[in-house]
C-alpha atoms as a printed R data frame, in Angstrom:
    type eleno elety resid chain resno      x       y       z
1   ATOM     1    CA   UNK     A     1 33.974   3.630  35.514
2   ATOM     2    CA   UNK     A     2 34.007   3.483  31.699
3   ATOM     3    CA   UNK     A     3 31.213   4.730  29.460
4   ATOM     4    CA   UNK     A     4 29.639   1.325  28.780
5   ATOM     5    CA   UNK     A     5 29.557   0.485  32.491
6   ATOM     6    CA   UNK     A     6 27.845   3.807  33.149
7   ATOM     7    CA   UNK     A     7 25.274   3.221  30.384
8   ATOM     8    CA   UNK     A     8 24.583  -0.271  31.710
9   ATOM     9    CA   UNK     A     9 24.214   0.947  35.275
10  ATOM    10    CA   UNK     A    10 22.015   3.901  34.241
11  ATOM    11    CA   UNK     A    11 19.754   2.835  31.334
12  ATOM    12    CA   UNK     A    12 18.273   6.326  31.106
13  ATOM    13    CA   UNK     A    13 21.661   7.584  29.897
14  ATOM    14    CA   UNK     A    14 21.681   4.901  27.237
15  ATOM    15    CA   UNK     A    15 18.197   5.911  26.089
16  ATOM    16    CA   UNK     A    16 19.208   9.579  25.891
17  ATOM    17    CA   UNK     A    17 22.389   8.733  23.994
18  ATOM    18    CA   UNK     A    18 20.469   6.524  21.539
19  ATOM    19    CA   UNK     A    19 17.954   9.331  20.967
20  ATOM    20    CA   UNK     A    20 20.697  11.859  20.293
21  ATOM    21    CA   UNK     A    21 22.427   9.421  17.966
22  ATOM    22    CA   UNK     A    22 19.096   8.920  16.210
23  ATOM    23    CA   UNK     A    23 18.935  12.640  15.463
24  ATOM    24    CA   UNK     A    24 22.390  12.545  13.866
25  ATOM    25    CA   UNK     A    25 21.622   9.382  11.889
26  ATOM    26    CA   UNK     A    26 18.342  10.948  10.758
27  ATOM    27    CA   UNK     A    27 20.333  13.789   9.190
28  ATOM    28    CA   UNK     A    28 22.447  11.223   7.327
29  ATOM    29    CA   UNK     A    29 19.324   9.332   6.236
30  ATOM    30    CA   UNK     A    30 18.083  12.523   4.563
31  ATOM    31    CA   UNK     A    31 21.269  12.554   2.492
32  ATOM    32    CA   UNK     A    32 21.070   8.818   1.772
33  ATOM    33    CA   UNK     A    33 17.438   8.967   0.628
34  ATOM    34    CA   UNK     A    34 18.195  11.803  -1.795
35  ATOM    35    CA   UNK     A    35 21.508  10.617  -3.202
36  ATOM    36    CA   UNK     A    36 21.380   6.816  -3.313
37  ATOM    37    CA   UNK     A    37 18.661   6.580  -6.021
38  ATOM    38    CA   UNK     A    38 20.614   9.044  -8.172
39  ATOM    39    CA   UNK     A    39 23.819   7.073  -7.653
40  ATOM    40    CA   UNK     A    40 22.080   3.831  -8.642
41  ATOM    41    CA   UNK     A    41 20.460   5.404 -11.701
42  ATOM    42    CA   UNK     A    42 23.824   6.691 -12.940
43  ATOM    43    CA   UNK     A    43 25.395   3.307 -12.349
44  ATOM    44    CA   UNK     A    44 22.636   1.547 -14.317
45  ATOM    45    CA   UNK     A    45 22.986   4.064 -17.164
46  ATOM    46    CA   UNK     A    46 26.744   3.559 -17.266
47  ATOM    47    CA   UNK     A    47 26.398  -0.229 -17.327
48  ATOM    48    CA   UNK     A    48 23.746  -0.057 -20.072
49  ATOM    49    CA   UNK     A    49 25.944   2.231 -22.184
50  ATOM    50    CA   UNK     A    50 28.869  -0.150 -21.806
51  ATOM    51    CA   UNK     A    51 26.748  -3.157 -22.826
52  ATOM    52    CA   UNK     A    52 25.320  -1.298 -25.830
53  ATOM    53    CA   UNK     A    53 28.800   0.005 -26.678
54  ATOM    54    CA   UNK     A    54 27.601   3.597 -26.493
55  ATOM    55    CA   UNK     A    55 29.696   6.547 -25.310
56  ATOM    56    CA   UNK     A    56 29.694   6.583 -21.535
57  ATOM    57    CA   UNK     A    57 28.405   9.881 -20.182
58  ATOM    58    CA   UNK     A    58 30.822  11.518 -17.792
59  ATOM    59    CA   UNK     A    59 29.479  12.870 -14.523
60  ATOM    60    CA   UNK     A    60 31.289  14.641 -11.756
61  ATOM    61    CA   UNK     A    61 31.798  12.767  -8.520
62  ATOM    62    CA   UNK     A    62 28.470  12.168  -6.830
63  ATOM    63    CA   UNK     A    63 28.258   9.971  -3.748
64  ATOM    64    CA   UNK     A    64 27.280  10.199  -0.107
65  ATOM    65    CA   UNK     A    65 30.247  12.453   0.684
66  ATOM    66    CA   UNK     A    66 30.602  14.711  -2.367
67  ATOM    67    CA   UNK     A    67 29.468  17.195  -3.487
68  ATOM    68    CA   UNK     A    68 28.987  18.967  -0.168
69  ATOM    69    CA   UNK     A    69 25.408  19.631   0.925
70  ATOM    70    CA   UNK     A    70 24.012  22.775  -0.666
71  ATOM    71    CA   UNK     A    71 20.772  24.640  -1.231
72  ATOM    72    CA   UNK     A    72 18.904  23.286  -4.290
73  ATOM    73    CA   UNK     A    73 17.668  26.810  -5.085
74  ATOM    74    CA   UNK     A    74 20.825  28.917  -5.049
75  ATOM    75    CA   UNK     A    75 23.670  26.445  -4.532
76  ATOM    76    CA   UNK     A    76 24.611  27.968  -1.153
77  ATOM    77    CA   UNK     A    77 26.956  25.553   0.618
78  ATOM    78    CA   UNK     A    78 25.468  24.466   3.916
79  ATOM    79    CA   UNK     A    79 27.843  25.250   6.759
80  ATOM    80    CA   UNK     A    80 28.265  23.087   9.862
81  ATOM    81    CA   UNK     A    81 26.081  25.278  12.087
82  ATOM    82    CA   UNK     A    82 23.330  25.169   9.447
83  ATOM    83    CA   UNK     A    83 23.321  21.375   9.487
84  ATOM    84    CA   UNK     A    84 22.547  20.677  13.155
85  ATOM    85    CA   UNK     A    85 19.562  18.285  13.225
86  ATOM    86    CA   UNK     A    86 16.228  20.035  13.907
87  ATOM    87    CA   UNK     A    87 17.890  22.953  15.719
88  ATOM    88    CA   UNK     A    88 19.287  24.534  12.546
89  ATOM    89    CA   UNK     A    89 15.886  24.289  10.868
90  ATOM    90    CA   UNK     A    90 14.310  26.138  13.779
91  ATOM    91    CA   UNK     A    91 17.041  28.784  13.943
92  ATOM    92    CA   UNK     A    92 16.805  29.410  10.202
93  ATOM    93    CA   UNK     A    93 12.987  29.321  10.416
94  ATOM    94    CA   UNK     A    94 12.877  26.829   7.577
95  ATOM    95    CA   UNK     A    95 14.714  29.145   5.179
96  ATOM    96    CA   UNK     A    96 18.035  28.952   3.344
97  ATOM    97    CA   UNK     A    97 20.674  31.221   4.918
98  ATOM    98    CA   UNK     A    98 21.688  32.358   1.433
99  ATOM    99    CA   UNK     A    99 18.621  32.938  -0.726
100 ATOM   100    CA   UNK     A   100 15.909  32.600   1.960
101 ATOM   101    CA   UNK     A   101 14.245  29.883  -0.094
102 ATOM   102    CA   UNK     A   102 12.076  27.445   1.833
103 ATOM   103    CA   UNK     A   103 13.591  24.230   3.232
104 ATOM   104    CA   UNK     A   104 11.346  21.187   3.136
105 ATOM   105    CA   UNK     A   105  9.881  20.307   6.522
106 ATOM   106    CA   UNK     A   106 10.592  16.682   5.660
107 ATOM   107    CA   UNK     A   107 14.191  17.045   6.832
108 ATOM   108    CA   UNK     A   108 13.481  17.796  10.513
109 ATOM   109    CA   UNK     A   109 10.549  15.361  10.498
110 ATOM   110    CA   UNK     A   110 12.828  12.517   9.375
111 ATOM   111    CA   UNK     A   111 15.362  13.467  12.038
112 ATOM   112    CA   UNK     A   112 12.676  13.536  14.736
113 ATOM   113    CA   UNK     A   113 11.214  10.244  13.523
114 ATOM   114    CA   UNK     A   114 14.636   8.597  13.623
115 ATOM   115    CA   UNK     A   115 15.237   9.952  17.130
116 ATOM   116    CA   UNK     A   116 11.830   8.750  18.320
117 ATOM   117    CA   UNK     A   117 12.263   5.268  16.875
118 ATOM   118    CA   UNK     A   118 15.744   5.045  18.380
119 ATOM   119    CA   UNK     A   119 14.324   5.998  21.776
120 ATOM   120    CA   UNK     A   120 11.723   3.226  21.521
121 ATOM   121    CA   UNK     A   121 14.339   0.614  20.596
122 ATOM   122    CA   UNK     A   122 16.698   1.667  23.401
123 ATOM   123    CA   UNK     A   123 13.843   1.619  25.914
124 ATOM   124    CA   UNK     A   124 12.604  -1.758  24.714
125 ATOM   125    CA   UNK     A   125 15.919  -3.640  24.786
126 ATOM   126    CA   UNK     A   126 17.977  -1.656  27.284
127 ATOM   127    CA   UNK     A   127 21.776  -1.374  27.057
128 ATOM   128    CA   UNK     A   128 23.307  -4.239  25.110
129 ATOM   129    CA   UNK     A   129 24.162  -5.664  21.725
130 ATOM   130    CA   UNK     A   130 20.521  -6.445  20.979
131 ATOM   131    CA   UNK     A   131 19.652  -2.763  21.197
132 ATOM   132    CA   UNK     A   132 22.610  -1.714  19.029
133 ATOM   133    CA   UNK     A   133 21.670  -4.301  16.398
134 ATOM   134    CA   UNK     A   134 17.995  -3.288  16.482
135 ATOM   135    CA   UNK     A   135 18.994   0.370  16.085
136 ATOM   136    CA   UNK     A   136 20.873  -0.490  12.900
137 ATOM   137    CA   UNK     A   137 17.828  -2.383  11.602
138 ATOM   138    CA   UNK     A   138 15.521   0.507  12.495
139 ATOM   139    CA   UNK     A   139 17.630   3.126  10.727
140 ATOM   140    CA   UNK     A   140 17.873   0.999   7.615
141 ATOM   141    CA   UNK     A   141 14.110   0.407   7.554
142 ATOM   142    CA   UNK     A   142 13.439   4.125   7.827
143 ATOM   143    CA   UNK     A   143 15.727   4.813   4.857
144 ATOM   144    CA   UNK     A   144 14.176   1.997   2.813
145 ATOM   145    CA   UNK     A   145 10.641   3.202   3.547
146 ATOM   146    CA   UNK     A   146 11.429   6.740   2.397
147 ATOM   147    CA   UNK     A   147 13.203   5.592  -0.763
148 ATOM   148    CA   UNK     A   148 10.405   3.197  -1.677
149 ATOM   149    CA   UNK     A   149  7.693   5.777  -1.047
150 ATOM   150    CA   UNK     A   150  9.421   8.222  -3.418
151 ATOM   151    CA   UNK     A   151 10.913   5.938  -6.062
152 ATOM   152    CA   UNK     A   152  9.161   2.567  -5.607
153 ATOM   153    CA   UNK     A   153 12.600   1.061  -5.116
154 ATOM   154    CA   UNK     A   154 14.097  -1.115  -2.374
155 ATOM   155    CA   UNK     A   155 17.839  -1.039  -3.145
156 ATOM   156    CA   UNK     A   156 19.713  -4.335  -2.882
157 ATOM   157    CA   UNK     A   157 22.710  -2.422  -1.516
158 ATOM   158    CA   UNK     A   158 20.685  -1.865   1.670
159 ATOM   159    CA   UNK     A   159 18.419  -4.920   1.861
160 ATOM   160    CA   UNK     A   160 20.886  -7.728   1.140
161 ATOM   161    CA   UNK     A   161 23.611  -6.659   3.606
162 ATOM   162    CA   UNK     A   162 20.949  -6.363   6.319
163 ATOM   163    CA   UNK     A   163 19.716  -9.859   5.476
164 ATOM   164    CA   UNK     A   164 23.218 -11.277   5.929
165 ATOM   165    CA   UNK     A   165 23.763  -9.263   9.107
166 ATOM   166    CA   UNK     A   166 20.570 -10.765  10.540
167 ATOM   167    CA   UNK     A   167 21.766 -14.287   9.781
168 ATOM   168    CA   UNK     A   168 25.212 -13.612  11.236
169 ATOM   169    CA   UNK     A   169 23.767 -12.127  14.433
170 ATOM   170    CA   UNK     A   170 21.470 -15.093  14.870
171 ATOM   171    CA   UNK     A   171 24.392 -17.471  14.388
172 ATOM   172    CA   UNK     A   172 24.980 -16.557  18.041
173 ATOM   173    CA   UNK     A   173 21.260 -16.636  18.871
174 ATOM   174    CA   UNK     A   174 21.017 -12.858  19.204
175 ATOM   175    CA   UNK     A   175 17.268 -12.758  18.483
176 ATOM   176    CA   UNK     A   176 16.307 -16.305  17.438
177 ATOM   177    CA   UNK     A   177 18.145 -19.604  16.851
178 ATOM   178    CA   UNK     A   178 19.998 -19.782  13.534
179 ATOM   179    CA   UNK     A   179 17.735 -22.518  12.021
180 ATOM   180    CA   UNK     A   180 14.691 -20.307  12.634
181 ATOM   181    CA   UNK     A   181 16.471 -17.366  11.003
182 ATOM   182    CA   UNK     A   182 17.595 -19.422   8.017
183 ATOM   183    CA   UNK     A   183 14.153 -20.841   7.350
184 ATOM   184    CA   UNK     A   184 12.676 -17.424   8.019
185 ATOM   185    CA   UNK     A   185 14.733 -15.941   5.189
186 ATOM   186    CA   UNK     A   186 13.792 -18.785   2.838
187 ATOM   187    CA   UNK     A   187 10.087 -18.753   3.688
188 ATOM   188    CA   UNK     A   188  9.935 -14.956   3.654
189 ATOM   189    CA   UNK     A   189 11.212 -14.799   0.098
190 ATOM   190    CA   UNK     A   190  9.197 -17.735  -1.207
191 ATOM   191    CA   UNK     A   191  5.894 -16.626   0.330
192 ATOM   192    CA   UNK     A   192  5.734 -13.316  -1.557
193 ATOM   193    CA   UNK     A   193  7.360 -14.861  -4.619
194 ATOM   194    CA   UNK     A   194  4.478 -17.359  -4.729
195 ATOM   195    CA   UNK     A   195  1.873 -14.605  -4.287
196 ATOM   196    CA   UNK     A   196  3.553 -12.593  -7.053
197 ATOM   197    CA   UNK     A   197  3.364 -15.406  -9.589
198 ATOM   198    CA   UNK     A   198 -0.173 -16.461  -8.664
199 ATOM   199    CA   UNK     A   199 -1.318 -12.863  -9.105
200 ATOM   200    CA   UNK     A   200  0.510 -12.594 -12.412
201 ATOM   201    CA   UNK     A   201 -0.990 -15.835 -13.729
202 ATOM   202    CA   UNK     A   202 -4.498 -14.668 -12.840
203 ATOM   203    CA   UNK     A   203 -4.266 -11.012 -13.915
204 ATOM   204    CA   UNK     A   204 -1.277 -10.912 -16.259
205 ATOM   205    CA   UNK     A   205  0.147  -8.017 -14.219
206 ATOM   206    CA   UNK     A   206  2.953  -7.604 -11.703
207 ATOM   207    CA   UNK     A   207  1.453  -7.163  -8.236
208 ATOM   208    CA   UNK     A   208  4.671  -6.226  -6.441
209 ATOM   209    CA   UNK     A   209  8.393  -5.893  -6.961
210 ATOM   210    CA   UNK     A   210 11.182  -8.333  -6.190
211 ATOM   211    CA   UNK     A   211 12.464  -5.950  -3.528
212 ATOM   212    CA   UNK     A   212  9.436  -6.819  -1.385
213 ATOM   213    CA   UNK     A   213 10.425 -10.513  -1.484
214 ATOM   214    CA   UNK     A   214 13.917  -9.664  -0.274
215 ATOM   215    CA   UNK     A   215 12.641  -7.314   2.426
216 ATOM   216    CA   UNK     A   216 10.402 -10.016   3.905
217 ATOM   217    CA   UNK     A   217 13.305 -12.469   3.681
218 ATOM   218    CA   UNK     A   218 15.357  -9.949   5.655
219 ATOM   219    CA   UNK     A   219 12.748  -9.882   8.411
220 ATOM   220    CA   UNK     A   220 12.795 -13.666   8.488
221 ATOM   221    CA   UNK     A   221 16.580 -13.576   8.881
222 ATOM   222    CA   UNK     A   222 16.286 -11.201  11.845
223 ATOM   223    CA   UNK     A   223 13.190 -12.466  13.647
224 ATOM   224    CA   UNK     A   224 12.861 -16.035  12.391
225 ATOM   225    CA   UNK     A   225  9.995 -17.614  10.515
226 ATOM   226    CA   UNK     A   226  7.747 -16.856  13.505
227 ATOM   227    CA   UNK     A   227  7.500 -13.149  12.613
228 ATOM   228    CA   UNK     A   228  6.354 -13.740   9.032
229 ATOM   229    CA   UNK     A   229  2.588 -14.355   9.582
230 ATOM   230    CA   UNK     A   230  2.263 -11.283  11.813
231 ATOM   231    CA   UNK     A   231  4.308  -9.172   9.395
232 ATOM   232    CA   UNK     A   232  2.149 -10.152   6.433
233 ATOM   233    CA   UNK     A   233 -1.088  -9.650   8.359
234 ATOM   234    CA   UNK     A   234 -0.152  -6.228   9.738
235 ATOM   235    CA   UNK     A   235  1.338  -4.976   6.465
236 ATOM   236    CA   UNK     A   236 -1.773  -6.036   4.540
237 ATOM   237    CA   UNK     A   237 -4.108  -4.331   6.995
238 ATOM   238    CA   UNK     A   238 -2.049  -1.140   7.249
239 ATOM   239    CA   UNK     A   239 -1.437  -1.084   3.489
240 ATOM   240    CA   UNK     A   240 -5.112  -1.524   2.676
241 ATOM   241    CA   UNK     A   241 -6.222   1.165   5.130
242 ATOM   242    CA   UNK     A   242 -3.612   3.775   4.198
243 ATOM   243    CA   UNK     A   243 -3.816   2.875   0.518
244 ATOM   244    CA   UNK     A   244 -7.562   3.493   0.384
245 ATOM   245    CA   UNK     A   245 -7.133   6.812   2.195
246 ATOM   246    CA   UNK     A   246 -4.415   7.908  -0.225
247 ATOM   247    CA   UNK     A   247 -6.447   6.848  -3.248
248 ATOM   248    CA   UNK     A   248 -9.399   8.860  -2.003
249 ATOM   249    CA   UNK     A   249 -7.207  11.853  -1.158
250 ATOM   250    CA   UNK     A   250 -5.399  11.807  -4.516
251 ATOM   251    CA   UNK     A   251 -8.537  10.804  -6.439
252 ATOM   252    CA   UNK     A   252 -6.581   7.947  -8.060
253 ATOM   253    CA   UNK     A   253 -7.839   4.677  -9.514
254 ATOM   254    CA   UNK     A   254 -7.468   1.238  -7.940
255 ATOM   255    CA   UNK     A   255 -4.923   0.361 -10.605
256 ATOM   256    CA   UNK     A   256 -2.515   3.049  -9.432
257 ATOM   257    CA   UNK     A   257  0.851   1.569  -8.438
258 ATOM   258    CA   UNK     A   258  1.674   2.079  -4.763
259 ATOM   259    CA   UNK     A   259  4.787   1.015  -2.828
260 ATOM   260    CA   UNK     A   260  4.313  -1.886  -0.413
261 ATOM   261    CA   UNK     A   261  7.746  -1.591   1.186
262 ATOM   262    CA   UNK     A   262  6.855   1.050   3.818
263 ATOM   263    CA   UNK     A   263  3.925  -1.006   5.116
264 ATOM   264    CA   UNK     A   264  6.068  -4.126   5.162
265 ATOM   265    CA   UNK     A   265  8.797  -2.224   7.017
266 ATOM   266    CA   UNK     A   266  6.396  -0.925   9.674
267 ATOM   267    CA   UNK     A   267  4.806  -4.330  10.210
268 ATOM   268    CA   UNK     A   268  8.127  -6.192  10.266
269 ATOM   269    CA   UNK     A   269  9.645  -3.742  12.746
270 ATOM   270    CA   UNK     A   270  6.677  -4.207  15.077
271 ATOM   271    CA   UNK     A   271  6.830  -7.995  14.690
272 ATOM   272    CA   UNK     A   272 10.558  -8.177  15.467
273 ATOM   273    CA   UNK     A   273 10.247  -5.995  18.580
274 ATOM   274    CA   UNK     A   274  6.908  -7.110  19.991
275 ATOM   275    CA   UNK     A   275  5.957 -10.261  18.097
276 ATOM   276    CA   UNK     A   276  6.377 -12.586  21.086
277 ATOM   277    CA   UNK     A   277  4.283 -10.357  23.353
278 ATOM   278    CA   UNK     A   278  1.558 -10.014  20.714
279 ATOM   279    CA   UNK     A   279  1.395 -13.782  20.149
280 ATOM   280    CA   UNK     A   280  1.296 -14.387  23.918
281 ATOM   281    CA   UNK     A   281 -1.528 -11.879  24.365
282 ATOM   282    CA   UNK     A   282 -3.478 -13.448  21.511
283 ATOM   283    CA   UNK     A   283 -3.126 -16.948  22.970
284 ATOM   284    CA   UNK     A   284 -4.111 -15.646  26.403
285 ATOM   285    CA   UNK     A   285 -7.184 -14.031  24.867
286 ATOM   286    CA   UNK     A   286 -8.127 -17.383  23.375
287 ATOM   287    CA   UNK     A   287 -7.541 -19.069  26.742
288 ATOM   288    CA   UNK     A   288 -4.783 -21.281  25.392
């Protein structure tokens, strides 16, 4: 009996494996969230300097692999046993092994969140290609949400490949028929694009970024046009509720810029996984 046969015969093993994999991916997401914005900023600076014919600043290699992970306080290189998801944080008691400086609790929380979300996806779909595809989507959404919350940026290098992957998967009807996915991508982009320009015409200000258009288009490519109304409704409600709480907590004004991507990611993830069940329950409630 090979591994896949075992996982198919015993779904609980698949769920446990997906959860463990989620922990490992969560550790990588911590690296991605920190380094990708810096990589993009350096690339933009280099391109601008070339266009303006200015001397190009030289930086040492900086990507997802190098330099090796190290303590931001003392530069202590993090060894393999210090980089075990969650466990190393607990063993080190949240302190650097070199200088004893504090390690942000965000790192184990991201790892646990990724593991928990992976468990939910594996439980929802069971062993199969749908679950593996949904895991990839989930991990990407977690990374995008963290980057947007910190930098108000939804990188094209993450969003656009996921959009194309959704279309390619649905070419085989993985989640929805290809026509639904194609029109979902088109309508997802155009709906927020239209809202953006209407808001700008009325107020003269930008209400959201272009990354939000692409993110909603990505959800349309994965879940079809059917997930778009629920995604927009849930993201608006969650965004309004959390946004008001944050404004009150931070004592900020209503004009303070806030990222919409995390709310869109949460709502879209829910719509892709449970949209059909939620629509069915709503119609049953109405007696239709």
